[in-house]
Backbone as CSV, one residue per row, in Angstrom:
resi,resn,N_x,N_y,N_z,CA_x,CA_y,CA_z,C_x,C_y,C_z
1,MET,34.745,9.371,-26.772,33.686,10.326,-26.451,33.081,9.970,-25.091
2,ASN,32.871,11.001,-24.279,32.263,10.755,-22.985,30.737,10.766,-23.097
3,LEU,30.092,10.524,-21.973,28.639,10.404,-21.975,27.958,11.714,-22.360
4,LEU,28.519,12.834,-21.927,27.927,14.127,-22.260,27.983,14.398,-23.760
5,GLU,29.103,14.066,-24.375,29.217,14.283,-25.822,28.242,13.384,-26.593
6,LEU,28.084,12.151,-26.138,27.105,11.259,-26.772,25.682,11.794,-26.602
7,PHE,25.426,12.340,-25.419,24.091,12.900,-25.170,23.803,14.070,-26.106
8,LEU,24.760,14.946,-26.280,24.544,16.112,-27.122,24.410,15.738,-28.600
9,LYS,25.074,14.679,-29.022,24.974,14.258,-30.412,23.634,13.599,-30.725
10,GLY,22.889,13.243,-29.677,21.603,12.578,-29.897,20.503,13.482,-30.390
11,GLY,20.671,14.773,-30.242,19.652,15.696,-30.735,18.673,16.141,-29.658
12,LEU,17.618,16.806,-30.103,16.649,17.393,-29.171,15.854,16.353,-28.401
13,VAL,15.648,15.177,-28.984,14.853,14.150,-28.310,15.547,13.649,-27.051
14,MET,16.843,13.873,-26.950,17.563,13.422,-25.761,17.115,14.157,-24.501
15,TRP,16.623,15.361,-24.650,16.199,16.116,-23.466,14.940,15.545,-22.820
16,PRO,13.902,15.182,-23.593,12.786,14.479,-22.948,13.199,13.151,-22.318
17,ILE,14.155,12.468,-22.946,14.638,11.213,-22.357,15.352,11.489,-21.037
18,LEU,16.113,12.587,-20.985,16.776,12.965,-19.736,15.748,13.266,-18.654
19,LEU,14.682,13.974,-19.007,13.626,14.258,-18.035,12.976,12.968,-17.539
20,SER,12.754,12.042,-18.442,12.180,10.746,-18.049,13.101,10.002,-17.091
21,SER,14.390,10.092,-17.326,15.336,9.406,-16.438,15.334,10.014,-15.036
22,LEU,15.234,11.351,-14.954,15.197,11.998,-13.644,13.929,11.624,-12.884
23,ILE,12.804,11.593,-13.576,11.544,11.184,-12.938,11.632,9.740,-12.468
24,THR,12.209,8.883,-13.310,12.335,7.474,-12.959,13.176,7.278,-11.710
25,VAL,14.303,7.941,-11.647,15.183,7.815,-10.476,14.497,8.321,-9.214
26,ALA,13.790,9.449,-9.316,13.110,10.016,-8.152,12.018,9.077,-7.644
27,VAL,11.239,8.508,-8.553,10.158,7.601,-8.141,10.731,6.328,-7.530
28,ILE,11.788,5.799,-8.112,12.391,4.574,-7.583,12.902,4.790,-6.162
29,ILE,13.582,5.892,-5.918,14.100,6.174,-4.578,12.950,6.353,-3.590
30,GLU,11.930,7.115,-3.988,10.802,7.373,-3.092,10.052,6.098,-2.746
31,LYS,9.756,5.257,-3.748,9.009,4.027,-3.492,9.845,3.034,-2.696
32,TYR,11.134,2.999,-2.928,11.990,2.075,-2.182,11.996,2.436,-0.693
33,ILE,12.071,3.732,-0.393,12.058,4.165,1.010,10.719,3.845,1.661
34,VAL,9.626,4.161,0.964,8.287,3.936,1.524,8.036,2.456,1.773
35,LEU,8.344,1.619,0.799,8.071,0.194,0.945,9.020,-0.470,1.935
36,SER,10.233,0.039,2.067,11.147,-0.512,3.066,10.644,-0.230,4.476
37,ARG,10.100,0.944,4.693,9.547,1.278,6.009,8.264,0.513,6.302
38,SER,7.587,0.062,5.261,6.320,-0.652,5.444,6.522,-2.116,5.777
39,ASN,7.752,-2.588,5.736,8.029,-4.000,5.974,8.000,-4.287,7.470
40,VAL,7.047,-5.111,7.912,6.892,-5.432,9.321,6.309,-6.838,9.422
41,ASP,6.537,-7.486,10.575,5.988,-8.822,10.805,4.574,-8.686,11.372
42,PRO,3.529,-8.951,10.587,2.160,-8.769,11.084,1.779,-9.753,12.175
43,LYS,2.370,-10.950,12.186,2.035,-11.939,13.210,2.497,-11.474,14.584
44,GLN,3.682,-10.897,14.642,4.186,-10.383,15.915,3.329,-9.230,16.417
45,LEU,2.898,-8.378,15.494,2.029,-7.263,15.883,0.684,-7.763,16.391
46,MET,0.101,-8.758,15.712,-1.182,-9.303,16.147,-1.060,-9.965,17.511
47,THR,0.069,-10.576,17.795,0.273,-11.185,19.114,0.242,-10.131,20.213
48,LYS,0.884,-8.998,19.989,0.878,-7.915,20.975,-0.531,-7.349,21.160
49,ILE,-1.250,-7.192,20.066,-2.613,-6.655,20.163,-3.520,-7.627,20.901
50,ARG,-3.429,-8.905,20.580,-4.263,-9.901,21.233,-3.962,-9.979,22.720
51,SER,-2.680,-9.887,23.062,-2.302,-9.940,24.476,-2.839,-8.734,25.241
52,ALA,-2.762,-7.559,24.634,-3.246,-6.351,25.317,-4.760,-6.364,25.471
53,LEU,-5.464,-6.760,24.429,-6.921,-6.748,24.497,-7.464,-7.850,25.391
54,SER,-6.724,-8.925,25.553,-7.167,-9.975,26.478,-7.161,-9.476,27.919
55,ARG,-6.361,-8.449,28.192,-6.338,-7.817,29.520,-7.203,-6.568,29.567
56,ASN,-8.013,-6.372,28.524,-8.846,-5.164,28.417,-8.002,-3.891,28.422
57,ASP,-6.790,-3.998,27.888,-5.871,-2.856,27.827,-5.917,-2.276,26.415
58,VAL,-6.935,-1.452,26.167,-7.089,-0.851,24.846,-5.944,0.116,24.558
59,ALA,-5.564,0.877,25.569,-4.462,1.836,25.379,-3.168,1.117,25.017
60,GLY,-2.935,-0.039,25.627,-1.743,-0.795,25.303,-1.762,-1.321,23.878
61,ALA,-2.951,-1.741,23.401,-3.065,-2.212,22.031,-2.844,-1.076,21.038
62,VAL,-3.398,0.095,21.351,-3.193,1.258,20.489,-1.727,1.662,20.466
63,ASP,-1.084,1.592,21.628,0.336,1.952,21.709,1.194,0.971,20.914
64,ALA,0.827,-0.303,20.932,1.572,-1.299,20.158,1.476,-1.021,18.666
65,CYS,0.324,-0.549,18.226,0.159,-0.203,16.809,0.886,1.089,16.463
66,THR,0.883,2.040,17.395,1.500,3.337,17.129,3.016,3.221,16.999
67,LYS,3.623,2.324,17.767,5.072,2.181,17.734,5.574,1.609,16.408
68,VAL,4.714,0.916,15.683,5.111,0.307,14.411,4.636,1.205,13.271
69,LYS,5.556,1.754,12.523,5.228,2.642,11.414,5.080,1.810,10.138
70,ALA,3.887,1.275,9.947,3.631,0.436,8.783,2.143,0.498,8.447
71,PRO,1.767,0.242,7.203,0.348,0.287,6.830,-0.523,-0.663,7.636
72,VAL,-0.045,-1.889,7.876,-0.862,-2.852,8.596,-1.110,-2.398,10.026
73,SER,-0.136,-1.758,10.661,-0.328,-1.272,12.030,-1.312,-0.107,12.067
74,ASN,-1.278,0.762,11.065,-2.233,1.871,11.017,-3.662,1.363,10.856
75,ILE,-3.829,0.332,10.039,-5.165,-0.228,9.827,-5.683,-0.883,11.104
76,LEU,-4.853,-1.694,11.741,-5.278,-2.351,12.976,-5.512,-1.341,14.095
77,LYS,-4.794,-0.243,14.078,-5.006,0.803,15.080,-6.416,1.364,14.975
78,HIS,-6.892,1.589,13.755,-8.265,2.067,13.578,-9.271,1.034,14.073
79,GLY,-8.962,-0.236,13.868,-9.864,-1.271,14.367,-9.900,-1.321,15.879
80,VAL,-8.752,-1.210,16.527,-8.694,-1.238,17.992,-9.433,-0.048,18.584
81,MET,-9.284,1.101,17.970,-9.918,2.311,18.508,-11.426,2.285,18.366
82,ASN,-11.951,1.403,17.515,-13.402,1.379,17.283,-14.060,0.071,17.700
83,TYR,-13.316,-0.852,18.321,-13.901,-2.159,18.555,-14.995,-2.145,19.618
84,ARG,-15.016,-1.150,20.486,-16.088,-1.045,21.484,-17.443,-0.753,20.835
85,HIS,-17.399,-0.199,19.642,-18.646,0.175,18.972,-19.256,-0.974,18.175
86,GLY,-18.667,-2.126,18.247,-19.247,-3.278,17.573,-18.462,-3.716,16.357
87,GLN,-18.792,-4.922,15.892,-18.041,-5.516,14.800,-18.191,-4.733,13.499
88,GLN,-19.399,-4.230,13.221,-19.618,-3.497,11.978,-18.823,-2.201,11.954
89,ALA,-18.747,-1.518,13.086,-17.960,-0.284,13.158,-16.477,-0.568,12.952
90,VAL,-16.012,-1.672,13.528,-14.607,-2.062,13.339,-14.340,-2.395,11.887
91,LYS,-15.250,-3.128,11.261,-15.081,-3.516,9.857,-15.045,-2.287,8.952
92,ASP,-15.953,-1.340,9.197,-15.976,-0.118,8.376,-14.693,0.693,8.555
93,ALA,-14.208,0.791,9.795,-12.981,1.557,10.054,-11.777,0.905,9.383
94,ILE,-11.717,-0.417,9.431,-10.596,-1.132,8.813,-10.641,-0.987,7.298
95,GLU,-11.831,-1.090,6.713,-11.946,-0.954,5.259,-11.534,0.441,4.791
96,LEU,-11.967,1.467,5.510,-11.616,2.830,5.128,-10.114,3.070,5.263
97,ALA,-9.540,2.632,6.382,-8.100,2.802,6.568,-7.316,1.973,5.558
98,GLY,-7.834,0.794,5.221,-7.153,-0.054,4.241,-7.102,0.581,2.868
99,LYS,-8.191,1.203,2.449,-8.199,1.882,1.153,-7.172,3.007,1.107
100,GLU,-7.067,3.758,2.198,-6.104,4.860,2.240,-4.665,4.345,2.189
101,GLU,-4.386,3.294,2.943,-3.022,2.774,2.967,-2.628,2.149,1.635
102,ILE,-3.539,1.421,1.011,-3.235,0.827,-0.290,-3.028,1.907,-1.344
103,PHE,-3.794,2.982,-1.249,-3.604,4.100,-2.180,-2.203,4.675,-2.044
104,HIS,-1.733,4.840,-0.803,-0.389,5.389,-0.596,0.690,4.407,-1.068
105,LEU,0.442,3.108,-0.899,1.420,2.129,-1.360,1.535,2.124,-2.885
106,GLU,0.414,2.289,-3.574,0.409,2.244,-5.038,0.676,3.598,-5.682
107,LYS,0.801,4.631,-4.859,0.995,5.974,-5.393,2.272,6.069,-6.219
108,ARG,2.163,6.679,-7.390,3.251,6.936,-8.340,3.758,5.687,-9.065
109,LEU,3.177,4.531,-8.798,3.570,3.359,-9.571,3.152,3.493,-11.030
110,SER,2.001,4.111,-11.267,1.559,4.321,-12.646,2.512,5.266,-13.378
111,LEU,3.065,6.241,-12.654,4.043,7.141,-13.267,5.301,6.382,-13.668
112,LEU,5.731,5.466,-12.833,6.904,4.659,-13.170,6.626,3.772,-14.377
113,ALA,5.409,3.240,-14.465,5.037,2.430,-15.630,5.028,3.275,-16.893
114,ASN,4.571,4.522,-16.772,4.582,5.411,-17.944,6.002,5.699,-18.416
115,MET,6.910,5.895,-17.476,8.299,6.141,-17.860,8.915,4.912,-18.520
116,ALA,8.525,3.720,-18.052,9.052,2.492,-18.644,8.619,2.336,-20.098
117,GLY,7.452,2.865,-20.427,6.986,2.785,-21.809,7.335,3.997,-22.650
118,THR,7.408,5.157,-22.003,7.632,6.402,-22.747,9.085,6.567,-23.184
119,ALA,10.030,6.248,-22.314,11.445,6.468,-22.634,11.891,5.694,-23.879
120,PRO,11.589,4.394,-24.008,11.978,3.709,-25.250,11.286,4.267,-26.480
121,MET,10.024,4.673,-26.324,9.315,5.246,-27.469,9.946,6.557,-27.902
122,LEU,10.377,7.367,-26.943,11.089,8.598,-27.293,12.398,8.275,-28.006
123,GLY,13.057,7.200,-27.557,14.282,6.791,-28.235,14.033,6.378,-29.673
124,PHE,12.970,5.626,-29.903,12.627,5.239,-31.274,12.270,6.460,-32.112
125,LEU,11.581,7.403,-31.483,11.233,8.626,-32.210,12.503,9.381,-32.630
126,GLY,13.459,9.481,-31.725,14.703,10.156,-32.067,15.461,9.448,-33.182
127,THR,15.413,8.113,-33.175,16.087,7.363,-34.234,15.407,7.594,-35.580
128,VAL,14.085,7.587,-35.564,13.344,7.789,-36.821,13.622,9.174,-37.382
129,THR,13.538,10.194,-36.522,13.801,11.559,-37.007,15.253,11.703,-37.455
130,GLY,16.180,11.033,-36.778,17.578,11.080,-37.198,17.792,10.411,-38.543
131,MET,17.128,9.289,-38.769,17.250,8.612,-40.059,16.623,9.444,-41.175
132,ILE,15.555,10.131,-40.863,14.957,11.026,-41.859,15.962,12.106,-42.260
133,ALA,16.657,12.655,-41.267,17.661,13.682,-41.564,18.806,13.124,-42.400
134,VAL,19.203,11.868,-42.121,20.283,11.242,-42.888,19.887,11.072,-44.346
135,PHE,18.708,10.538,-44.577,18.272,10.321,-45.951,17.990,11.639,-46.672
136,HIS,17.600,12.655,-45.904,17.430,13.968,-46.523,18.790,14.508,-46.983
137,THR,19.822,14.288,-46.212,21.170,14.707,-46.605,21.635,13.955,-47.844
138,ILE,21.344,12.666,-47.877,21.719,11.864,-49.051,21.040,12.400,-50.306
139,GLU,19.773,12.776,-50.132,19.044,13.315,-51.289,19.652,14.629,-51.760
140,GLN,20.014,15.489,-50.808,20.586,16.773,-51.171,21.924,16.607,-51.890
141,LEU,22.683,15.602,-51.502,23.980,15.370,-52.137,23.864,14.548,-53.411
142,GLY,22.669,14.205,-53.781,22.453,13.447,-55.011,22.995,12.037,-54.947
143,GLY,23.095,11.497,-53.753,23.588,10.143,-53.584,25.083,10.032,-53.592
144,ASN,25.779,11.134,-53.738,27.247,11.106,-53.749,27.784,11.235,-52.323
145,VAL,27.619,10.188,-51.547,28.099,10.179,-50.160,28.984,8.962,-49.966
146,ASN,29.969,9.137,-49.121,30.820,7.993,-48.816,30.252,7.243,-47.602
147,PRO,30.597,5.997,-47.409,30.049,5.199,-46.302,30.312,5.790,-44.926
148,SER,31.419,6.493,-44.764,31.721,7.050,-43.446,30.708,8.110,-43.032
149,ILE,30.309,8.965,-43.984,29.305,9.993,-43.681,27.965,9.341,-43.360
150,LEU,27.595,8.345,-44.139,26.327,7.652,-43.924,26.319,6.933,-42.579
151,ALA,27.408,6.245,-42.258,27.475,5.517,-40.985,27.457,6.475,-39.799
152,GLY,28.140,7.619,-39.946,28.140,8.588,-38.858,26.766,9.130,-38.561
153,GLY,25.996,9.403,-39.583,24.636,9.890,-39.367,23.737,8.844,-38.751
154,ILE,23.922,7.585,-39.120,23.060,6.512,-38.588,23.340,6.266,-37.111
155,TRP,24.633,6.194,-36.721,24.902,5.896,-35.324,24.504,7.040,-34.403
156,GLU,24.599,8.259,-34.925,24.114,9.378,-34.126,22.597,9.307,-33.949
157,ALA,21.905,8.859,-34.999,20.451,8.747,-34.904,20.035,7.663,-33.922
158,MET,20.815,6.599,-33.802,20.451,5.484,-32.932,20.851,5.706,-31.484
159,LEU,21.523,6.802,-31.203,21.858,7.103,-29.812,20.609,7.270,-28.951
160,THR,19.587,7.871,-29.516,18.368,8.090,-28.733,17.727,6.767,-28.334
161,THR,17.759,5.783,-29.222,17.202,4.469,-28.879,17.976,3.843,-27.727
162,ALA,19.292,3.955,-27.774,20.111,3.387,-26.703,19.809,4.057,-25.367
163,PHE,19.744,5.390,-25.355,19.465,6.095,-24.110,18.041,5.828,-23.630
164,GLY,17.104,5.730,-24.563,15.725,5.415,-24.181,15.607,4.054,-23.524
165,LEU,16.323,3.061,-24.051,16.300,1.737,-23.452,17.013,1.714,-22.108
166,LEU,18.071,2.525,-21.977,18.766,2.602,-20.695,17.866,3.143,-19.584
167,VAL,16.889,3.946,-19.946,15.935,4.460,-18.968,14.758,3.498,-18.805
168,GLY,14.266,2.966,-19.915,13.057,2.140,-19.877,13.240,0.797,-19.198
169,ILE,14.375,0.147,-19.403,14.587,-1.183,-18.832,14.618,-1.145,-17.300
170,PRO,15.407,-0.275,-16.665,15.351,-0.209,-15.189,13.972,0.204,-14.670
171,ALA,13.313,1.127,-15.383,11.992,1.556,-14.935,11.011,0.377,-14.937
172,LEU,11.061,-0.448,-15.974,10.172,-1.610,-16.048,10.503,-2.629,-14.967
173,TYR,11.791,-2.850,-14.734,12.192,-3.813,-13.706,11.702,-3.376,-12.326
174,PHE,11.968,-2.117,-11.964,11.567,-1.652,-10.640,10.049,-1.544,-10.512
175,TYR,9.369,-1.269,-11.600,7.907,-1.247,-11.539,7.373,-2.627,-11.151
176,ASN,7.826,-3.668,-11.819,7.381,-5.021,-11.484,7.805,-5.419,-10.071
177,TYR,8.976,-4.984,-9.665,9.461,-5.285,-8.313,8.573,-4.634,-7.260
178,PHE,8.240,-3.360,-7.454,7.401,-2.652,-6.490,5.971,-3.190,-6.490
179,VAL,5.454,-3.553,-7.645,4.101,-4.122,-7.707,4.045,-5.423,-6.910
180,ALA,5.074,-6.251,-7.017,5.109,-7.501,-6.262,5.132,-7.231,-4.753
181,LYS,5.906,-6.237,-4.325,5.967,-5.914,-2.900,4.639,-5.339,-2.415
182,VAL,4.007,-4.503,-3.207,2.707,-3.941,-2.824,1.669,-5.046,-2.704
183,ASN,1.671,-5.988,-3.622,0.725,-7.106,-3.552,0.943,-7.928,-2.290
184,ARG,2.188,-8.101,-1.893,2.462,-8.841,-0.657,1.955,-8.075,0.557
185,PHE,2.142,-6.752,0.566,1.639,-5.948,1.674,0.117,-5.988,1.732
186,VAL,-0.532,-5.944,0.579,-1.992,-6.014,0.546,-2.468,-7.357,1.092
187,PHE,-1.779,-8.425,0.744,-2.125,-9.749,1.260,-1.985,-9.794,2.775
188,GLU,-0.906,-9.229,3.316,-0.710,-9.199,4.761,-1.771,-8.341,5.442
189,ILE,-2.145,-7.242,4.816,-3.174,-6.368,5.387,-4.508,-7.092,5.461
190,GLU,-4.878,-7.781,4.391,-6.150,-8.500,4.373,-6.165,-9.614,5.414
191,ASN,-5.082,-10.364,5.522,-5.017,-11.445,6.509,-5.097,-10.911,7.939
192,SER,-4.386,-9.822,8.211,-4.407,-9.245,9.551,-5.792,-8.702,9.899
193,ALA,-6.445,-8.089,8.926,-7.789,-7.560,9.174,-8.770,-8.689,9.452
194,GLU,-8.684,-9.777,8.704,-9.569,-10.915,8.934,-9.305,-11.555,10.292
195,GLU,-8.044,-11.640,10.674,-7.718,-12.215,11.981,-8.231,-11.332,13.109
196,PHE,-8.128,-10.019,12.929,-8.624,-9.106,13.953,-10.138,-9.222,14.095
197,LEU,-10.846,-9.322,12.979,-12.297,-9.470,13.042,-12.697,-10.808,13.638
198,SER,-11.897,-11.837,13.398,-12.218,-13.150,13.965,-12.074,-13.152,15.479
199,LEU,-11.209,-12.285,16.008,-11.093,-12.168,17.460,-12.398,-11.693,18.080
200,MET,-13.066,-10.792,17.399,-14.342,-10.297,17.904,-15.420,-11.373,17.790
201,LYS,-15.398,-12.114,16.704,-16.422,-13.149,16.497,-16.307,-14.263,17.536
202,THR,-15.086,-14.647,17.863,-14.884,-15.755,18.798,-14.900,-15.297,20.255
203,GLY,-15.042,-13.991,20.466,-15.151,-13.483,21.826,-13.852,-13.421,22.580
204,GLN,-12.738,-13.392,21.858,-11.454,-13.329,22.534,-11.139,-11.929,23.040
205,MET,-11.830,-10.944,22.515,-11.677,-9.582,23.034,-12.819,-9.329,24.007
206,GLU,-12.513,-9.191,25.279,-13.530,-9.059,26.299,-14.149,-7.672,26.256
207,ASP,-15.416,-7.629,26.596,-16.141,-6.369,26.606,-15.783,-5.582,27.855
208,GLU,-15.508,-4.319,27.692,-15.158,-3.457,28.827,-16.359,-2.658,29.334
209,SER,-17.559,-2.982,28.883,-18.722,-2.208,29.291,-19.030,-2.416,30.773
210,LEU,-18.689,-3.601,31.367,-18.850,-3.848,32.791,-17.481,-3.993,33.422
211,PRO,-17.291,-3.454,34.649,-15.994,-3.604,35.297,-15.704,-5.061,35.583
212,ALA,-14.438,-5.419,35.457,-14.045,-6.800,35.697,-14.228,-7.148,37.164
213,GLY,-14.782,-8.340,37.441,-14.955,-8.801,38.811,-16.208,-8.299,39.474
214,GLU,-17.064,-7.592,38.766,-18.284,-7.104,39.391,-19.245,-8.263,39.616
215,PRO,-19.740,-8.490,40.802,-20.629,-9.623,41.061,-21.941,-9.449,40.326
216,ALA,-22.466,-10.544,39.874,-23.740,-10.501,39.160,-24.866,-10.267,40.149
217,LYS,-25.851,-9.509,39.765,-27.000,-9.231,40.604,-27.913,-10.447,40.653
218,PRO,-28.442,-10.768,41.836,-29.328,-11.933,41.923,-30.601,-11.696,41.140
219,ALA,-31.057,-12.746,40.540,-32.286,-12.641,39.744,-33.486,-12.553,40.657
220,LYS,-34.407,-11.738,40.291,-35.625,-11.581,41.072,-36.544,-12.772,40.861
221,SER,-37.239,-13.163,41.933,-38.150,-14.303,41.835,-39.378,-13.905,41.056
222,SER,-39.764,-14.802,40.181,-40.948,-14.528,39.369,-42.226,-15.002,40.035
223,LYS,-42.096,-15.669,41.244,-43.295,-16.177,41.912,-44.030,-15.030,42.588
224,PRO,-45.320,-14.818,42.302,-46.059,-13.706,42.914,-46.341,-13.984,44.382
225,THR,-46.384,-12.937,45.181,-46.745,-13.073,46.599,-48.246,-12.967,46.723
226,ARG,-48.781,-13.741,47.683,-50.229,-13.698,47.900,-50.500,-13.792,49.396
227,THR,-51.620,-13.297,49.847,-51.999,-13.291,51.272,-53.135,-14.273,51.496
228,VAL,-52.963,-15.123,52.502,-53.972,-16.128,52.821,-54.648,-15.742,54.125
229,PHE,-55.957,-15.683,54.115,-56.723,-15.330,55.302,-57.255,-16.603,55.945
230,ALA,-57.164,-16.687,57.272,-57.702,-17.833,58.000,-58.069,-17.396,59.400
231,ASP,-59.312,-17.641,59.767,-59.809,-17.308,61.102,-59.557,-15.859,61.461
232,ASP,-59.972,-14.987,60.559,-59.848,-13.534,60.751,-58.410,-13.079,60.932
233,GLU,-57.445,-13.904,60.612,-56.042,-13.514,60.668,-55.432,-13.727,59.295
234,PHE,-54.407,-13.043,59.060,-53.752,-13.238,57.764,-52.261,-13.437,57.980
235,PHE,-51.670,-14.160,57.092,-50.215,-14.428,57.172,-49.706,-14.680,55.770
236,GLU,-48.413,-14.480,55.633,-47.748,-14.707,54.345,-47.392,-16.183,54.262
237,PRO,-47.775,-16.863,53.209,-47.442,-18.290,53.086,-45.951,-18.491,52.858
238,LYS,-45.451,-19.562,53.392,-44.058,-19.913,53.215,-43.870,-20.626,51.902
239,ASP,-42.667,-20.544,51.395,-42.366,-21.253,50.144,-42.483,-22.736,50.369
240,GLU,-43.119,-23.361,49.463,-43.276,-24.813,49.563,-42.002,-25.507,49.110
C-alpha cells in the first residue's frame, strides 16, 4: 500500500492532520528563511559604526547599518539616527525598534508549537474513534469475529496516531531549534544596544553641534574697569 492509500484508510481525522502538516511545513520554511537572513556578525557591524561616528560621519554609520539586512542593524540604525538628540532619545529609539524586531523574530513560533501539540492529539483522537468503531462492529457481530478482521480494524485505527506523530515530532524539533536561534539573536541585540549606549557615555561619539577645528572664543575678563582722577586729569589704570 502506498502513502495515499494509507492516508485514506485513516478516516476523516486524517484531513485535519494533513492541514496541520501543511501549516507546519509552511511555518518551518518561512522561519528558516527569516532567521537565516538575520544571521550577522554584530561585532563587525559595531566596528564600522564606531569608526564612522569617530569621524562624525553619521551618514556613513547609517549606510553601514542599511547595507546589513538584520534585526541588530535595524535597531542600531535607529540609535544612530537619534544620537544627536541625547542618550535618552537614543535609548527610547533602540527599545522601540528592539521590541518590533523581536516580535518579528518570534512571529508564528506559537503556531508551530500548537501544531506540535495538536497533530499528535488529533492522531490519538482518530485512534480512539477507530477503536470505538471496531468494538461496535464486534458487538454487532455478537463476538463472532476472526482475528484477521479484528487486527485489520485496529491497524487502520492506529494510522492516525502514526501520521499525527509524523507531523508533531518535526514540528516540536524545529520549534525548539527556532526558539534557541531567536534567543541568541535577542542576546546579540541586547549586547549591541548596550555597547552602543556605552559609546555615548564614554564620549567616544563626538558631538557635531560645533564644527570641527573651530577656535575657542577667548574668555572675557571679569575684572571691572574703573577711572582714576588725579590733578584734574583722568586716565585708565594699567593692569597690575
